[in-house]
C-alpha positions as CSV (number, residue, x, y, z in Angstrom):
1,M,-42.2,-91.0,192.8
2,A,-42.8,-87.7,191.0
3,T,-45.6,-85.3,191.9
4,E,-46.9,-82.4,190.1
5,S,-48.3,-79.4,191.8
6,F,-51.8,-78.4,190.8
7,S,-51.8,-75.2,192.8
8,R,-51.3,-73.0,189.7
9,T,-53.9,-70.4,189.1
10,F,-55.4,-70.3,185.7
11,T,-58.6,-68.6,184.0
12,V,-61.2,-70.3,182.2
13,N,-62.6,-68.6,179.0
14,P,-66.2,-68.9,179.1
15,D,-66.7,-67.8,175.7
16,W,-65.2,-71.0,174.4
17,G,-68.3,-73.2,174.6
18,I,-70.4,-70.4,172.9
19,K,-67.6,-69.9,170.2
20,N,-67.5,-73.8,169.8
21,L,-71.3,-73.9,169.4
22,E,-71.3,-70.9,166.8
23,K,-68.7,-72.6,164.9
24,A,-70.5,-75.7,164.7
25,I,-73.8,-73.9,163.5
26,D,-71.9,-71.8,161.1
27,N,-70.1,-74.8,159.7
28,G,-73.1,-76.9,159.6
29,S,-71.8,-79.8,161.7
30,P,-73.5,-83.1,161.1
31,T,-75.1,-83.1,164.7
32,V,-76.5,-79.6,164.1
33,K,-78.0,-80.7,161.0
34,R,-79.4,-83.8,162.4
35,L,-80.9,-82.0,165.2
36,S,-82.4,-79.3,163.0
37,T,-84.6,-81.6,161.0
38,P,-88.4,-81.2,161.5
39,E,-88.4,-85.0,162.8
40,A,-85.9,-84.2,165.5
41,K,-87.7,-81.0,166.5
42,A,-91.1,-82.9,166.8
43,K,-89.4,-85.6,169.0
44,F,-87.9,-82.9,171.2
45,K,-91.2,-81.2,171.6
46,E,-92.9,-84.6,172.3
47,A,-90.4,-85.4,175.0
48,T,-90.5,-82.1,176.7
49,T,-94.3,-81.6,176.7
50,M,-96.1,-82.6,179.8
51,T,-99.4,-84.3,178.8
52,P,-102.2,-85.4,181.2
53,E,-101.1,-88.9,180.7
54,K,-97.5,-88.2,181.6
55,A,-98.6,-86.2,184.6
56,A,-100.8,-89.2,185.9
57,R,-97.9,-91.6,185.4
58,L,-95.6,-89.3,187.4
59,K,-98.1,-88.9,190.0
60,A,-98.7,-92.6,190.3
61,R,-95.0,-93.4,190.3
62,Y,-94.0,-90.8,192.9
63,G,-97.1,-90.6,194.9
64,K,-97.6,-86.8,194.7
């Protein structure tokens, strides 16, 4: 059975993710376009905003 050693050292370029995101934004990828709509922004804001009702449900669920 053949084995391959993974003990080689390598470096990861942390800019790759940023460059890919910038490229997607600059090229107008479908995902960026879809998430940039007012509806998507409103849905995100609604999902991330803590309302008194959400706080009460969390307190009831987790007992804190």
